[in-house]
LUMDRENRO-374152 format. One line per 2 residues: number of its first residue (from 1); their letters; for each residue x, y, z of N, C-alpha, C. Coordinates in steps of 0.05 Angstrom, whole numbers. Layout:
BEGIN
NUM	a	X Y Z X Y Z X Y Z ~ ... .
***
This chain:
BEGIN
1	xx	-829 519 749 -799 539 742 -772 514 749 ~ -766 509 765 -744 501 782 -738 472 773 .
3	xx	-761 452 759 -764 427 743 -750 435 717 ~ -759 464 710 -733 464 686 -714 470 679 .
5	xx	-708 483 704 -677 494 716 -661 468 716 ~ -667 450 729 -665 436 736 -652 415 718 .
7	xx	-674 412 688 -666 392 666 -645 413 650 ~ -654 437 653 -632 451 638 -604 448 651 .
9	xx	-598 449 670 -573 439 683 -562 409 676 ~ -573 389 688 -571 371 668 -565 362 647 .
11	xx	-576 374 626 -575 383 594 -553 400 595 ~ -551 422 610 -519 428 599 -495 403 610 .
13	xx	-498 399 630 -482 378 640 -469 351 614 ~ -498 343 612 -486 322 587 -473 341 556 .
15	xx	-482 355 549 -470 373 528 -444 373 530 ~ -432 389 555 -402 386 569 -392 359 566 .
17	xx	-404 342 575 -387 321 572 -386 303 556 ~ -397 314 528 -400 303 500 -377 317 480 .
19	xx	-376 339 500 -353 354 485 -329 353 490 ~ -331 342 520 -300 337 531 -291 308 521 .
21	xx	-323 293 518 -307 260 510 -295 261 482 ~ -318 294 462 -298 293 425 -275 311 433 .
23	xx	-272 326 452 -247 335 443 -218 319 457 ~ -221 306 479 -206 282 477 -209 253 459 .
25	xx	-223 252 438 -221 231 415 -206 252 401 ~ -208 277 393 -190 297 378 -162 289 392 .
27	xx	-162 300 416 -129 294 418 -111 268 411 ~ -128 253 411 -118 227 416 -115 228 382 .
29	xx	-119 233 369 -110 241 345 -90 263 329 ~ -85 279 345 -61 296 349 -33 288 327 .
31	xx	-29 292 308 -9 287 293 17 282 303 ~ 28 270 310 64 259 312 74 264 301 .
33	xx	76 264 276 103 260 258 106 285 246 ~ 122 293 228 124 310 199 132 293 178 .
35	xx	115 293 159 121 271 137 142 297 118 ~ 162 283 94 182 296 84 162 321 71 .
37	xx	144 323 62 139 348 56 135 361 71 ~ 124 363 103 133 385 119 159 392 126 .
39	xx	176 374 133 209 382 134 214 391 116 ~ 211 387 90 221 400 64 209 430 68 .
41	xx	190 434 77 184 468 84 199 477 99 ~ 199 464 126 216 473 143 248 483 132 .
43	xx	253 465 115 282 477 107 287 496 81 ~ 263 509 80 252 529 64 262 519 28 .
45	xx	262 498 29 260 477 3 284 479 -13 ~ 313 486 7 337 482 1 347 471 -23 .
47	xx	339 434 -20 342 424 -46 337 425 -71 ~ 321 447 -66 304 446 -98 305 473 -109 .
49	xx	322 487 -90 315 522 -97 331 527 -125 ~ 333 537 -148 335 542 -169 339 526 -192 .
51	xx	323 507 -182 329 480 -204 292 481 -214 ~ 300 464 -232 272 455 -250 263 433 -241 .
53	xx	239 424 -223 232 412 -218 203 394 -229 ~ 215 365 -238 191 341 -233 184 337 -213 .
55	xx	155 329 -216 133 315 -188 131 293 -198 ~ 139 267 -187 121 248 -190 105 243 -164 .
57	xx	65 247 -163 56 248 -142 32 237 -153 ~ 19 237 -125 -20 233 -135 -31 243 -106 .
59	xx	-66 244 -107 -77 253 -81 -62 252 -59 ~ -48 222 -51 -39 225 -33 -13 239 -20 .
61	xx	-2 251 -40 19 279 -32 11 302 -19 ~ 15 301 7 -9 326 26 15 337 43 .
63	xx	9 354 55 16 363 73 8 358 90 ~ 1 363 123 -7 357 155 -30 371 145 .
65	xx	-31 390 127 -55 406 139 -70 405 108 ~ -66 381 95 -81 366 65 -86 389 45 .
67	xx	-60 399 36 -52 415 15 -30 397 -5 ~ -46 397 -25 -35 384 -42 4 397 -51 .
69	xx	22 372 -52 44 375 -53 48 388 -76 ~ 38 384 -103 37 399 -127 36 430 -122 .
71	xx	8 439 -107 0 464 -92 26 483 -89 ~ 36 462 -63 54 473 -48 83 485 -62 .
73	xx	101 459 -81 122 469 -97 106 485 -123 ~ 86 487 -129 81 501 -151 88 538 -135 .
75	xx	76 536 -117 76 570 -107 94 569 -92 ~ 118 554 -86 140 562 -65 162 578 -78 .
77	xx	175 596 -65 188 612 -75 222 601 -85 ~ 227 613 -106 250 603 -107 249 560 -120 .
79	xx	232 556 -126 221 530 -134 211 538 -160 ~ 219 521 -179 206 519 -213 201 493 -218 .
81	xx	175 493 -201 158 468 -215 148 464 -247 ~ 157 445 -260 160 458 -291 144 425 -301 .
83	xx	137 400 -289 118 386 -305 115 363 -273 ~ 89 354 -278 86 331 -264 79 302 -277 .
85	xx	82 275 -262 84 259 -272 68 234 -259 ~ 53 221 -276 24 213 -264 34 177 -258 .
87	xx	27 166 -239 40 135 -226 6 120 -237 ~ 3 95 -240 -24 77 -236 -44 104 -224 .
89	xx	-70 103 -235 -89 115 -216 -97 144 -228 ~ -67 156 -233 -66 182 -246 -54 203 -219 .
91	xx	-43 228 -235 -38 257 -217 -68 251 -200 ~ -78 262 -208 -113 264 -180 -126 247 -174 .
93	xx	-120 214 -189 -131 201 -182 -163 188 -194 ~ -159 198 -215 -179 193 -227 -181 171 -249 .
95	xx	-166 153 -249 -166 132 -267 -168 106 -251 ~ -190 86 -266 -188 61 -249 -166 41 -247 .
97	xx	-161 24 -235 -142 10 -226 -138 -8 -263 ~ -108 -7 -271 -109 -22 -290 -110 -5 -311 .
99	xx	-124 10 -317 -121 23 -342 -99 51 -339 ~ -99 52 -371 -70 71 -372 -83 97 -370 .
101	xx	-57 104 -364 -62 143 -351 -48 151 -373 ~ -65 178 -387 -52 193 -413 -48 223 -402 .
103	xx	-21 229 -429 -5 247 -424 -40 276 -422 ~ -31 299 -408 -44 313 -405 -38 342 -396 .
105	xx	-53 354 -389 -51 384 -380 -64 381 -351 ~ -52 394 -327 -54 395 -304 -80 418 -299 .
107	xx	-109 414 -297 -122 439 -298 -120 451 -281 ~ -103 452 -253 -97 465 -237 -83 481 -241 .
109	xx	-62 473 -249 -33 491 -255 -25 498 -282 ~ -34 478 -301 -33 484 -328 -9 468 -334 .
111	xx	5 456 -313 32 433 -321 25 417 -343 ~ 57 413 -351 44 379 -368 44 365 -343 .
113	xx	30 342 -355 22 313 -337 31 293 -363 ~ 62 279 -345 69 267 -369 65 231 -349 .
115	xx	52 213 -370 42 183 -358 63 171 -351 ~ 62 155 -328 85 138 -315 63 105 -320 .
117	xx	45 109 -328 29 85 -328 9 81 -354 ~ 25 92 -380 11 87 -399 35 73 -421 .
119	xx	44 87 -442 53 74 -468 87 65 -457 ~ 83 81 -430 113 77 -426 113 76 -395 .
121	xx	126 66 -380 122 59 -344 155 76 -335 ~ 168 86 -354 193 97 -351 198 120 -358 .
123	xx	206 137 -350 207 165 -363 232 162 -378 ~ 223 173 -407 245 175 -427 258 203 -434 .
125	xx	281 206 -439 292 230 -440 276 260 -455 ~ 258 251 -472 244 280 -476 228 281 -456 .
127	xx	214 263 -430 203 275 -415 219 289 -401 ~ 234 289 -392 261 298 -369 274 318 -385 .
129	xx	269 328 -408 282 351 -422 292 377 -404 ~ 277 381 -400 268 406 -377 266 405 -354 .
131	xx	280 383 -342 284 377 -304 306 370 -288 ~ 318 391 -277 338 379 -262 332 364 -244 .
133	xx	313 356 -231 312 348 -206 279 330 -205 ~ 274 306 -197 251 285 -203 247 283 -169 .
135	xx	231 293 -165 215 285 -131 197 268 -135 ~ 195 253 -111 176 230 -114 163 242 -82 .
137	xx	126 237 -85 114 244 -58 87 216 -60 ~ 92 194 -53 73 184 -65 73 175 -32 .
139	xx	41 158 -17 40 150 4 33 117 -6 ~ 65 95 1 59 75 -2 49 57 15 .
141	xx	37 31 13 25 5 36 39 -7 37 ~ 68 -10 29 90 -29 50 81 -56 33 .
143	xx	64 -60 9 71 -98 5 85 -79 -20 ~ 97 -109 -40 108 -96 -57 102 -104 -84 .
145	xx	72 -112 -74 60 -121 -103 44 -85 -116 ~ 38 -76 -101 25 -46 -101 50 -33 -118 .
147	xx	42 -18 -146 59 -8 -161 74 12 -153 ~ 66 35 -133 76 59 -127 107 57 -127 .
149	xx	121 35 -117 145 28 -109 163 18 -133 ~ 151 11 -147 153 -2 -174 163 28 -197 .
151	xx	145 49 -198 141 65 -214 172 91 -195 ~ 164 88 -171 188 99 -161 209 84 -170 .
153	xx	222 67 -174 250 50 -175 256 62 -210 ~ 236 65 -219 234 56 -242 247 87 -255 .
155	xx	242 107 -240 234 130 -243 268 141 -238 ~ 280 119 -209 309 130 -207 327 120 -227 .
157	xx	320 96 -237 337 92 -259 330 105 -284 ~ 311 121 -286 308 139 -300 326 160 -304 .
159	xx	332 178 -279 343 188 -266 368 185 -272 ~ 375 168 -262 415 160 -264 419 157 -295 .
161	xx	399 157 -310 410 142 -333 411 176 -352 ~ 397 195 -344 396 223 -355 400 243 -337 .
163	xx	418 233 -318 445 254 -308 423 278 -290 ~ 399 264 -278 380 286 -257 382 271 -231 .
165	xx	369 289 -211 379 284 -187 350 268 -182 ~ 344 262 -158 323 244 -148 321 251 -122 .
167	xx	294 261 -107 293 268 -80 265 252 -74 ~ 268 237 -53 240 218 -43 238 238 -18 .
169	xx	211 248 -13 198 264 5 178 237 21 ~ 202 229 39 194 214 60 162 204 76 .
171	xx	160 182 67 123 182 83 122 152 97 ~ 108 150 118 110 120 137 102 94 115 .
173	xx	117 78 127 103 51 120 74 50 144 ~ 48 45 124 21 41 143 21 25 158 .
175	xx	40 -10 151 44 -22 170 64 -31 195 ~ 80 -9 189 105 3 211 132 -5 204 .
177	xx	153 -5 214 178 -18 190 187 -40 212 ~ 173 -59 224 171 -82 228 167 -110 224 .
179	xx	151 -101 196 138 -122 185 147 -130 162 ~ 159 -159 156 169 -164 145 155 -199 129 .
181	xx	145 -207 103 131 -240 106 144 -234 75 ~ 145 -261 69 139 -270 45 176 -273 33 .
183	xx	175 -294 6 198 -290 -4 202 -275 -29 ~ 230 -279 -28 242 -255 -51 236 -263 -72 .
185	xx	227 -232 -88 223 -244 -117 245 -250 -133 ~ 240 -272 -146 259 -294 -164 250 -284 -192 .
187	xx	272 -287 -206 289 -270 -232 263 -277 -250 ~ 247 -296 -251 225 -303 -274 203 -297 -263 .
189	xx	197 -273 -243 165 -266 -234 178 -231 -235 ~ 199 -220 -241 204 -198 -235 178 -183 -263 .
191	xx	169 -163 -245 146 -150 -264 147 -126 -247 ~ 123 -108 -259 116 -84 -251 102 -87 -222 .
193	xx	88 -114 -210 85 -122 -189 104 -134 -172 ~ 120 -135 -179 144 -145 -164 171 -137 -177 .
195	xx	178 -114 -183 190 -101 -187 228 -118 -188 ~ 224 -112 -150 249 -107 -140 253 -148 -127 .
197	xx	281 -146 -119 286 -173 -107 282 -166 -72 ~ 255 -162 -62 247 -157 -29 228 -170 -28 .
199	xx	222 -173 -2 201 -198 2 171 -181 4 ~ 153 -202 -1 123 -187 -1 116 -169 21 .
201	xx	117 -173 39 121 -146 65 144 -135 67 ~ 157 -114 70 184 -107 66 204 -92 94 .
203	xx	176 -79 107 184 -60 132 199 -39 127 ~ 194 -28 103 217 1 97 191 23 90 .
205	xx	202 42 96 193 63 88 199 66 52 ~ 183 86 36 198 86 12 223 97 7 .
207	xx	224 118 29 264 136 31 273 114 34 ~ 268 91 53 290 67 64 293 62 42 .
209	xx	264 42 19 269 24 4 284 36 -19 ~ 286 68 -26 297 75 -56 328 74 -41 .
211	xx	335 80 -17 368 74 -5 384 46 -2 ~ 355 25 0 368 5 -5 377 -2 -36 .
213	xx	351 7 -49 355 2 -87 375 14 -91 ~ 381 39 -88 414 55 -98 435 34 -87 .
215	xx	433 35 -58 459 13 -40 459 -7 -49 ~ 445 -25 -58 450 -50 -65 451 -61 -104 .
217	xx	446 -28 -120 446 -32 -145 428 -57 -156 ~ 406 -52 -146 391 -60 -152 364 -50 -176 .
219	xx	379 -27 -193 370 -21 -211 381 -28 -241 ~ 374 -33 -268 387 -44 -288 412 -34 -292 .
221	xx	423 -53 -297 455 -54 -304 467 -34 -271 ~ 459 -44 -260 475 -38 -232 475 -8 -230 .
223	xx	457 12 -242 467 38 -244 451 51 -216 ~ 463 80 -205 455 92 -182 442 121 -188 .
225	xx	428 127 -177 427 155 -178 434 172 -157 ~ 433 196 -161 436 217 -145 414 218 -126 .
227	xx	411 217 -101 388 206 -82 397 226 -58 ~ 371 240 -55 364 255 -27 339 242 -14 .
229	xx	345 235 10 316 226 20 308 254 45 ~ 289 265 38 274 285 62 267 269 86 .
231	xx	275 260 105 271 246 114 239 267 132 ~ 218 240 151 203 244 167 223 255 198 .
233	xx	195 268 211 209 272 239 191 261 254 ~ 196 248 275 173 231 294 160 213 287 .
235	xx	173 195 269 170 169 259 178 147 264 ~ 166 126 279 181 106 304 173 82 273 .
237	xx	188 66 281 188 36 264 158 26 279 ~ 162 23 304 133 6 311 107 15 309 .
239	xx	109 41 298 80 57 285 72 44 263 ~ 45 43 269 29 35 233 10 54 239 .
241	xx	5 66 221 -4 86 204 -24 103 223 ~ -47 86 232 -70 95 249 -51 112 273 .
243	xx	-24 101 279 -20 116 311 1 134 295 ~ 1 150 271 13 164 268 -3 198 274 .
245	xx	-36 197 273 -47 211 279 -61 241 245 ~ -34 226 229 -37 242 199 -66 228 188 .
247	xx	-86 240 175 -108 237 158 -92 221 132 ~ -108 206 125 -109 174 107 -128 190 80 .
249	xx	-111 184 54 -124 201 37 -123 171 13 ~ -148 160 4 -143 139 -9 -123 136 -24 .
251	xx	-104 116 -23 -76 106 -34 -87 94 -68 ~ -111 83 -73 -118 72 -99 -148 70 -91 .
253	xx	-167 73 -111 -200 59 -99 -204 47 -76 ~ -183 28 -83 -202 -3 -59 -181 1 -38 .
255	xx	-168 22 -32 -149 20 -5 -168 50 5 ~ -189 47 13 -202 82 24 -195 91 51 .
257	xx	-181 67 69 -178 70 95 -151 67 104 ~ -139 79 125 -117 66 133 -114 40 141 .
259	xx	-133 30 151 -139 3 155 -140 -13 130 ~ -145 0 110 -144 -13 77 -116 -33 78 .
261	xx	-100 -16 86 -70 -22 77 -61 -48 94 ~ -84 -47 117 -66 -73 133 -76 -97 116 .
263	xx	-106 -101 115 -114 -123 89 -101 -135 67 ~ -101 -115 46 -90 -113 17 -68 -143 17 .
265	xx	-53 -140 36 -38 -166 38 -42 -198 43 ~ -76 -186 67 -86 -211 67 -94 -229 53 .
267	xx	-105 -209 25 -126 -226 9 -116 -217 -28 ~ -99 -198 -32 -86 -190 -46 -86 -213 -65 .
269	xx	-57 -232 -62 -44 -257 -81 -79 -275 -89 ~ -86 -285 -67 -109 -298 -76 -133 -286 -99 .
271	xx	-140 -255 -93 -145 -242 -105 -142 -241 -138 ~ -117 -247 -142 -111 -251 -175 -121 -268 -186 .
273	xx	-139 -292 -177 -138 -307 -190 -181 -303 -197 ~ -188 -284 -183 -210 -282 -182 -234 -299 -181 .
275	xx	-234 -316 -160 -245 -345 -157 -266 -337 -133 ~ -263 -323 -110 -275 -322 -91 -282 -284 -84 .
277	xx	-304 -283 -73 -298 -249 -68 -292 -240 -49 ~ -261 -218 -48 -247 -214 -25 -255 -185 -18 .
279	xx	-281 -176 -24 -294 -149 -20 -290 -133 -39 ~ -273 -130 -57 -269 -106 -78 -302 -107 -89 .
281	xx	-315 -94 -84 -340 -95 -95 -359 -96 -83 ~ -353 -96 -58 -369 -93 -30 -352 -66 -19 .
283	xx	-367 -66 7 -363 -49 28 -337 -53 39 ~ -324 -75 35 -293 -77 62 -275 -93 46 .
285	xx	-265 -82 25 -249 -97 2 -223 -103 21 ~ -217 -124 6 -191 -141 18 -192 -154 49 .
287	xx	-221 -149 63 -221 -162 88 -239 -182 92 ~ -250 -198 64 -264 -216 69 -258 -244 40 .
289	xx	-267 -267 52 -265 -290 26 -295 -293 32 ~ -305 -299 4 -338 -305 5 -338 -316 -20 .
291	xx	-356 -337 -27 -361 -355 -55 -397 -360 -39 ~ -410 -361 -65 -439 -381 -63 -442 -413 -56 .
293	xx	-422 -424 -69 -416 -453 -56 -410 -457 -20 ~ -401 -424 -4 -392 -435 16 -410 -440 42 .
295	xx	-404 -454 66 -414 -442 87 -400 -429 112 ~ -416 -408 120 -404 -389 127 -393 -394 162 .
297	xx	-419 -409 174 -408 -415 201 -384 -445 192 ~ -385 -455 177 -369 -483 171 -337 -475 166 .
299	xx	-340 -446 149 -311 -435 144 -290 -426 167 ~ -313 -408 189 -305 -390 204 -309 -413 223 .
301	xx	-308 -432 235 -304 -446 255 -271 -452 245 ~ -277 -475 228 -245 -484 215 -219 -464 225 .
303	xx	-217 -444 212 -207 -424 213 -207 -418 241 ~ -218 -406 258 -211 -402 281 -207 -420 307 .
305	xx	-205 -449 288 -196 -472 309 -161 -468 304 ~ -145 -451 274 -120 -459 278 -115 -438 298 .
307	xx	-124 -412 314 -114 -397 334 -95 -388 323 ~ -96 -373 292 -76 -350 285 -73 -326 309 .
309	xx	-48 -320 304 -43 -300 328 -53 -275 316 ~ -71 -262 328 -79 -232 318 -100 -229 299 .
311	xx	-118 -257 302 -132 -259 276 -157 -268 292 ~ -181 -259 283 -212 -279 291 -223 -279 259 .
313	xx	-237 -299 255 -254 -294 233 -287 -296 254 ~ -305 -282 219 -333 -281 234 -345 -294 208 .
315	xx	-370 -302 212 -387 -309 189 -400 -285 173 ~ -397 -286 146 -405 -267 130 -436 -271 114 .
317	xx	-446 -254 113 -465 -260 84 -470 -230 65 ~ -472 -240 38 -465 -210 28 -477 -223 0 .
319	xx	-478 -194 -5 -482 -184 -37 -466 -171 -58 ~ -448 -182 -66 -428 -155 -71 -444 -143 -102 .
321	xx	-431 -120 -97 -449 -87 -116 -436 -86 -147 ~ -411 -98 -147 -399 -106 -172 -373 -131 -170 .
323	xx	-364 -138 -190 -336 -145 -194 -340 -178 -182 ~ -327 -187 -177 -334 -218 -169 -358 -227 -149 .
325	xx	-375 -244 -157 -397 -250 -147 -419 -220 -148 ~ -416 -209 -163 -437 -182 -173 -465 -192 -174 .
327	xx	-493 -190 -150 -509 -197 -157 -520 -221 -135 ~ -492 -236 -129 -505 -256 -115 -495 -263 -94 .
329	xx	-517 -287 -77 -518 -284 -44 -488 -304 -41 ~ -469 -291 -26 -452 -302 -25 -445 -306 6 .
331	xx	-429 -324 27 -427 -324 46 -400 -330 51 ~ -387 -327 76 -355 -332 76 -348 -316 93 .
333	xx	-326 -313 102 -316 -305 125 -307 -279 128 ~ -306 -254 151 -294 -228 157 -268 -235 162 .
335	xx	-248 -220 161 -219 -223 174 -224 -207 191 ~ -208 -200 219 -217 -180 235 -185 -195 243 .
337	xx	-166 -166 249 -141 -162 251 -133 -149 285 ~ -143 -171 303 -139 -159 328 -111 -152 337 .
339	xx	-89 -153 333 -68 -141 324 -54 -149 304 ~ -45 -132 287 -32 -127 265 -5 -136 268 .
341	xx	10 -133 284 38 -140 287 38 -160 292 ~ 33 -175 303 26 -206 312 9 -233 288 .
343	xx	-8 -213 277 -15 -228 248 -3 -239 227 ~ 3 -258 221 11 -263 200 -5 -264 168 .
345	xx	-2 -235 159 -22 -225 151 -25 -241 119 ~ 5 -247 97 -2 -259 78 -9 -284 77 .
347	xx	-10 -291 104 -11 -331 108 -44 -327 111 ~ -51 -315 114 -81 -317 120 -95 -327 90 .
349	xx	-91 -322 68 -104 -323 46 -91 -364 43 ~ -76 -356 37 -62 -386 35 -73 -416 57 .
351	xx	-88 -405 82 -100 -412 106 -126 -415 95 ~ -136 -404 77 -168 -406 69 -165 -418 47 .
353	xx	-142 -422 34 -142 -441 13 -143 -462 15 ~ -136 -469 35 -131 -492 42 -147 -506 64 .
355	xx	-165 -492 72 -198 -495 91 -215 -496 68 ~ -212 -488 44 -226 -491 26 -233 -517 11 .
357	xx	-200 -532 9 -194 -553 -5 -205 -575 19 ~ -204 -569 44 -205 -578 60 -238 -594 56 .
359	xx	-250 -568 66 -282 -566 81 -304 -584 47 ~ -289 -558 23 -301 -565 -5 -280 -579 -27 .
361	xx	-271 -610 -22 -249 -613 -38 -260 -613 -71 ~ -285 -604 -77 -283 -611 -105 -282 -580 -120 .
363	xx	-270 -559 -91 -276 -532 -109 -241 -525 -93 ~ -230 -547 -94 -201 -533 -93 -194 -515 -112 .
365	xx	-183 -499 -104 -171 -473 -117 -156 -473 -141 ~ -126 -479 -137 -123 -490 -165 -132 -512 -185 .
367	xx	-154 -528 -175 -161 -543 -188 -187 -532 -210 ~ -186 -502 -203 -219 -495 -213 -224 -472 -220 .
369	xx	-197 -452 -218 -192 -427 -213 -181 -422 -250 ~ -185 -403 -260 -177 -400 -280 -150 -395 -295 .
371	xx	-142 -415 -304 -102 -427 -313 -92 -398 -326 ~ -108 -375 -337 -101 -353 -351 -96 -337 -320 .
373	xx	-99 -338 -310 -90 -326 -278 -73 -327 -268 ~ -65 -362 -270 -38 -372 -252 -10 -345 -261 .
375	xx	-5 -342 -282 18 -315 -294 17 -299 -270 ~ -4 -278 -266 -3 -261 -255 -6 -273 -218 .
377	xx	-15 -300 -214 -17 -304 -183 23 -300 -174 ~ 31 -322 -197 60 -321 -197 72 -295 -182 .
379	xx	78 -282 -209 82 -252 -211 78 -238 -174 ~ 55 -235 -173 49 -230 -144 57 -239 -122 .
381	xx	66 -263 -119 73 -282 -101 104 -287 -106 ~ 115 -282 -128 134 -264 -132 161 -291 -138 .
383	xx	152 -325 -148 153 -345 -147 137 -355 -159 ~ 151 -372 -176 129 -400 -191 122 -425 -170 .
385	xx	144 -422 -143 145 -450 -133 118 -452 -114 ~ 115 -416 -105 82 -416 -89 67 -435 -93 .
387	xx	46 -432 -125 31 -445 -129 40 -471 -140 ~ 60 -480 -139 63 -510 -155 67 -519 -136 .
389	xx	81 -515 -110 83 -532 -86 55 -540 -63 ~ 42 -520 -68 9 -514 -56 -5 -530 -73 .
391	xx	-7 -535 -102 -32 -541 -113 -25 -572 -104 ~ -8 -577 -102 -2 -618 -99 -25 -622 -80 .
393	xx	-18 -605 -60 -41 -622 -48 -60 -600 -27 ~ -53 -571 -29 -71 -555 -29 -58 -546 5 .
395	xx	-38 -551 17 -32 -553 49 -16 -526 48 ~ -24 -513 72 0 -495 77 19 -496 92 .
397	xx	25 -519 94 52 -537 104 72 -538 83 ~ 62 -549 52 79 -543 33 93 -519 26 .
399	xx	82 -501 33 96 -472 24 115 -456 49 ~ 94 -463 68 104 -449 100 140 -435 98 .
401	xx	155 -451 100 183 -452 101 188 -447 69 ~ 181 -449 48 188 -433 27 173 -398 26 .
403	xx	155 -393 31 148 -371 40 161 -352 61 ~ 179 -363 81 190 -346 100 221 -349 100 .
405	xx	226 -370 75 260 -369 74 280 -353 78 ~ 261 -329 63 288 -307 61 281 -280 81 .
407	xx	268 -287 106 247 -263 118 280 -243 140 ~ 287 -273 150 315 -258 167 337 -246 158 .
409	xx	346 -262 133 365 -247 117 354 -223 106 ~ 338 -214 99 324 -196 88 322 -174 110 .
411	xx	317 -175 134 308 -165 152 338 -150 164 ~ 361 -175 171 382 -158 171 398 -148 153 .
413	xx	397 -148 133 404 -137 105 390 -101 101 ~ 370 -105 108 352 -79 107 361 -67 125 .
415	xx	367 -72 151 373 -49 174 399 -34 171 ~ 410 -40 142 434 -23 140 417 7 122 .
417	xx	399 -1 120 379 22 105 370 43 122 ~ 363 31 143 345 48 172 351 72 167 .
419	xx	320 81 169 327 118 179 318 119 201 ~ 302 106 211 289 115 237 289 91 251 .
421	x	296 100 278 286 72 294 266 64 303 .
***
């Protein structure tokens, strides 16, 4: 009897310890900031009262309790939500990357949904005729080639041209507000994946970027819109997304977790060539590089000897479920970001390309990749010079100065538009 009682006490002690550990873990995830939609609710929707509202959003547009911004505005007193506008992947996130989004009616609210990723990527006067103000609430990932900021910019342009107000409900830059990498987009590479002359990683929230686009007359013909940013509360520039305590909603099918945003710039440019698997089609999208002809150990050793700050490479063996390398046995490396702020994120893929040319010269990427994909590589890079200079010797040193040449000037300019310290 005493033995059973002792065991019961020990068991209860372990349960108590486990519960304490769980609770401490939960408290570590306490939400530390208020996003724009939370602040808008605090402000009793003042900037929208009595107006006909059009909302540009997707599943990432939620409050801190995971309630959709669509539902919040639809039921808000004195707010007349009349239309929804869908970016790439659609308002409800049910469209595959690159697929056109169709106009339809929203099943929940019955509101018309206009596509900004179909026949047009810019709202037409017809789409805006019943709207007084356009509201933008989408979680971005801080990388120029992710198309939501292009949607935002074109919507600002449409608002300016049609005399509509434009409101941004601000959200964190998942990489923090200090990370700036890459050359400015050059004129011949302006496209929907590089809509503005900003670096590849630009270190601004969407609200700050909207202020810069307006302030620097980056819209077509230099027009400006009547812009209002609903600022967050509690966000600091040094915060990456994992430090906010906010839940992550996949911003696209291959950005399933907050840390996925850290890896998108690590391999996304190389990924445009379809030459190696970057983990899209496996369980770690954007976090790896692999091919059937690679030697995982040799590649990991070579890359680790570079001693890139904040980065470690681990040999990996896999068989992708779809996309590049589907059904093939591949070898390569998984990228581990030990310190996101110290790591030169976009540089990693160019170092990998150099490693391939050094270890397997017959596989040098620009000598063997599909030339039909070069144009998209250039657009995402923001300059034709990156490919032209790199392909001569397949060396990072041939493009490093060019890649970083605009960083400090942009950092200085962008400080004018900081909304957070």
